[in-house]
C-alpha positions as CSV (number, residue, x, y, z in Angstrom):
1,A,60.2,122.1,93.9
2,V,63.8,123.3,94.6
3,V,64.0,126.2,97.0
4,S,66.7,128.7,96.0
5,T,69.1,130.1,98.6
6,Q,71.2,133.2,98.9
7,S,74.4,131.2,98.3
8,T,75.2,129.3,95.1
9,G,76.0,125.7,95.5
10,I,75.0,122.1,95.0
11,A,71.9,120.4,96.6
12,L,71.0,116.8,96.3
13,R,67.2,116.3,96.0
14,T,64.9,113.3,95.6
15,S,62.2,113.4,93.0
16,A,59.8,114.4,95.7
17,G,61.9,117.5,96.5
18,K,63.4,116.1,99.7
19,G,67.1,115.7,100.2
20,F,70.2,117.2,101.8
21,S,72.3,120.0,100.6
22,G,75.6,121.8,101.2
23,V,77.8,124.2,99.4
24,F,80.3,122.2,97.5
25,L,81.4,124.2,94.4
26,A,80.7,127.8,93.2
27,F,78.8,128.2,90.0
28,N,77.6,131.2,88.0
29,M,74.3,132.5,89.1
30,N,72.7,131.9,85.6
31,L,72.8,128.2,86.4
32,E,70.5,128.6,89.3
33,G,67.7,126.2,89.4
34,K,69.2,123.8,86.8
35,L,68.7,120.1,87.6
36,L,70.9,117.1,86.7
37,P,69.9,113.5,87.6
38,Y,72.9,112.2,89.6
39,H,72.6,108.6,88.3
40,A,73.0,110.0,84.8
41,L,76.2,111.8,85.7
42,A,77.5,108.6,87.5
43,S,76.6,106.5,84.5
44,W,78.6,108.8,82.2
45,Y,81.9,108.4,84.1
46,I,81.4,104.6,84.5
47,H,80.7,104.3,80.8
48,I,83.8,106.3,80.1
49,V,86.0,103.9,82.0
50,S,84.3,100.9,80.4
51,L,84.7,102.4,76.9
52,A,88.4,103.1,77.6
53,A,89.0,99.6,78.8
54,L,87.3,97.9,75.9
55,L,88.7,100.2,73.3
56,C,92.3,99.8,74.5
57,Y,92.0,96.0,74.8
58,G,90.4,95.7,71.4
59,I,93.1,97.7,69.7
60,T,95.8,95.6,71.3
61,M,94.1,92.3,70.4
62,Y,93.8,93.4,66.8
63,Y,97.1,95.1,66.1
64,E,99.5,93.8,68.8
65,F,98.2,90.3,69.5
66,E,101.4,88.3,68.9
67,D,103.7,90.7,70.7
68,S,101.4,91.2,73.7
69,T,100.7,87.5,74.3
70,A,104.3,86.2,73.8
71,T,105.7,88.1,76.9
72,V,109.3,87.6,77.9
73,C,108.8,83.8,78.1
74,H,107.8,83.5,74.4
75,V,105.2,80.8,75.1
76,W,101.7,80.4,73.7
77,N,98.9,82.5,75.3
78,L,95.4,83.5,74.2
79,L,95.0,86.9,76.0
80,P,97.3,89.8,76.8
81,S,97.2,91.4,80.2
82,F,95.4,94.7,80.6
83,S,98.2,96.3,82.4
84,S,100.6,95.7,79.5
85,T,98.0,96.9,77.1
86,V,97.7,100.3,78.6
87,G,101.3,100.5,79.7
88,N,103.4,99.3,76.8
89,Y,101.4,100.3,73.6
90,T,100.3,103.5,72.0
91,P,97.8,105.0,71.4
92,Q,96.2,102.7,74.0
93,R,98.3,104.3,76.7
94,Y,97.1,107.8,75.9
95,I,93.4,106.8,75.3
96,W,93.3,105.2,78.7
97,R,95.0,108.1,80.5
98,L,92.7,110.7,78.9
99,L,89.4,108.9,79.6
100,V,90.4,107.7,83.1
101,G,91.6,111.2,83.9
102,I,88.2,112.6,82.9
103,S,86.4,109.9,84.9
104,C,88.5,110.6,88.0
105,I,87.4,114.3,88.0
106,M,83.8,113.2,87.7
107,R,84.1,110.6,90.4
108,S,85.3,113.2,92.8
109,L,81.7,114.3,93.2
110,S,80.8,110.8,94.4
111,V,83.1,111.3,97.4
112,W,80.9,114.3,98.5
113,M,77.7,112.3,97.8
114,F,79.0,109.5,100.0
115,Y,80.0,111.9,102.7
116,R,76.6,113.6,102.7
117,N,74.7,110.3,102.6
118,L,76.5,109.0,105.7
119,Q,75.6,112.2,107.5
120,R,72.0,111.7,106.4
121,F,71.9,108.4,108.1
122,Q,73.2,110.0,111.3
123,K,76.7,108.6,110.8
124,Q,79.0,111.1,112.4
125,G,82.5,111.6,113.6
126,A,85.7,109.8,112.5
127,L,84.0,107.1,110.6
128,V,82.5,109.5,108.1
129,Y,85.8,111.2,107.5
130,A,87.6,107.8,107.2
131,F,85.3,106.4,104.6
132,S,85.4,109.7,102.6
133,C,89.2,109.8,102.8
134,L,89.4,106.2,101.6
135,R,87.3,106.9,98.5
136,S,89.4,110.0,97.8
137,L,92.6,108.0,98.1
138,E,91.2,105.2,95.9
139,I,90.6,107.8,93.1
140,F,94.0,109.3,93.7
141,G,95.7,105.9,93.5
142,L,93.9,105.1,90.2
143,F,95.0,108.5,88.8
144,L,98.7,107.8,89.7
145,L,98.9,104.2,88.4
146,T,97.2,105.4,85.2
147,M,99.3,108.5,84.5
148,F,102.6,106.9,85.3
149,A,103.4,103.5,83.6
150,S,105.7,101.1,85.3
151,T,108.2,101.5,82.4
152,E,108.2,105.3,83.0
153,V,108.2,106.0,86.7
154,F,108.0,102.6,88.5
155,S,108.0,104.0,92.0
156,L,104.9,106.2,91.4
157,H,103.1,103.5,89.5
158,A,103.8,100.9,92.3
159,F,102.7,103.4,94.9
160,G,99.5,104.2,92.9
161,F,98.7,100.6,92.4
162,S,99.2,99.7,96.1
163,L,97.1,102.7,97.2
164,F,94.4,101.9,94.8
165,F,94.1,98.2,95.6
166,L,94.3,98.7,99.4
167,C,91.7,101.5,99.4
168,S,89.4,100.0,96.8
169,T,89.4,96.6,98.7
170,V,88.5,98.3,102.0
171,N,85.9,100.5,100.3
172,I,84.2,97.5,98.6
173,F,84.0,95.6,101.9
174,A,82.8,98.7,103.9
175,V,80.4,100.0,101.4
176,S,79.0,96.5,100.7
177,R,78.3,96.2,104.4
178,L,76.6,99.6,104.4
179,L,74.5,98.7,101.4
180,H,73.6,95.4,103.1
181,N,72.3,97.3,106.1
182,G,70.3,99.7,104.0
183,V,72.5,102.8,104.2
184,T,72.1,103.7,100.6
185,G,70.8,106.5,98.4
186,S,67.5,104.8,97.8
187,G,67.2,103.1,101.2
188,L,67.0,99.7,99.5
189,I,68.9,96.7,100.7
190,N,70.7,94.8,97.9
191,R,72.2,91.6,99.2
192,Q,74.0,90.9,96.0
193,T,76.6,93.4,96.9
194,V,78.1,91.0,99.4
195,Y,79.5,89.0,96.5
196,F,81.7,91.8,95.2
197,P,84.3,91.7,97.9
198,L,84.7,88.0,97.5
199,I,85.1,88.2,93.7
200,Y,87.6,91.1,94.1
201,I,89.8,89.3,96.6
202,V,89.7,85.9,94.9
203,T,90.6,87.4,91.5
204,F,93.4,89.5,93.0
205,F,95.1,86.4,94.6
206,G,94.4,84.5,91.4
207,C,96.2,87.2,89.5
208,F,99.1,87.2,91.9
209,V,99.6,83.4,91.8
210,S,99.2,83.1,88.0
211,Y,101.7,85.9,87.4
212,I,104.3,84.3,89.7
213,V,103.8,80.9,88.1
214,H,104.2,82.5,84.6
215,D,107.2,84.5,85.6
216,W,109.0,81.6,87.3
217,Y,108.1,78.6,85.1
218,C,107.0,80.1,81.7
219,I,104.1,77.6,81.3
220,S,102.0,78.1,78.2
221,G,98.5,79.5,78.9
222,V,99.2,80.7,82.4
223,Y,99.5,84.3,81.3
224,T,96.1,84.0,79.7
225,I,94.6,83.1,83.1
226,F,96.4,86.1,84.5
227,G,94.9,88.4,81.8
228,A,91.4,87.0,82.2
229,L,91.4,87.4,86.0
230,E,92.8,90.9,85.7
231,L,89.8,91.8,83.4
232,I,87.4,90.3,85.9
233,M,89.0,92.2,88.7
234,I,88.8,95.5,86.8
235,F,85.2,95.1,85.7
236,S,84.0,93.8,89.1
237,N,85.2,97.2,90.4
238,I,83.4,99.0,87.7
239,L,80.2,97.0,88.2
240,F,80.3,97.6,92.0
241,W,80.5,101.4,91.6
242,T,77.9,101.2,88.9
243,H,75.5,99.9,91.5
244,C,76.6,102.3,94.2
245,D,76.9,105.5,92.1
246,A,74.4,105.0,89.2
247,L,71.7,102.5,90.1
248,D,71.3,103.1,93.8
249,W,71.0,106.9,93.4
250,R,68.3,106.7,90.7
251,G,65.6,109.3,91.5
252,Y,68.1,111.9,93.0
253,T,69.0,115.1,91.2
254,I,71.7,117.7,91.6
255,S,70.4,121.2,91.6
256,I,72.4,124.4,91.3
257,E,71.0,126.9,93.8
């Protein structure tokens, strides 16, 4: 059972009623005692990003295939890049911005969850604040590179991309290590998470090399490799946080008290 307190805030509880709590946001008192499974909330914002990515890519493949795959080199390619899909074409640009913006707001709660979870495992001091700050910066970087296309405000887009990639890479390595050591919501060790950092880094350098080769030599098909690796990189990030924020927190609820 959830024990109500004098203050109104958020508490994280297990299905057995155990958990850790802290005042995070203020709510109206008529919400007191309401329960929300955290993994359900996490699943929603992960599904929102996945839906946005698939919808934007599908629209581009159907309506803008020739233009999006020709690039400035005007050579044969099978796939467009996702960055050009959401940066150069409408309504894809606005669909992506709207849904990612919503998901960024929802993902902000995961920063608090991560912070409280590290405290629960007696992780104190600068390490807790550093990890929490990195997750906040990753979300902020994603927000910047999404809301400002490279053709609109290049400096902000480039800064957002650099911030997102740097912080997401460090986060994936660090959180994978924590999950490997059992510092998770469920307390389970999932050794499969050690593969995500490797996939993330390999696909990034593959994207970098294929883009340079395409830009310098205009070889047919190379841009397709770039587009495919870019998609793998995006969905590996989505799948990683699916595990962390949705699957691993199954059995926990957020209560308004």
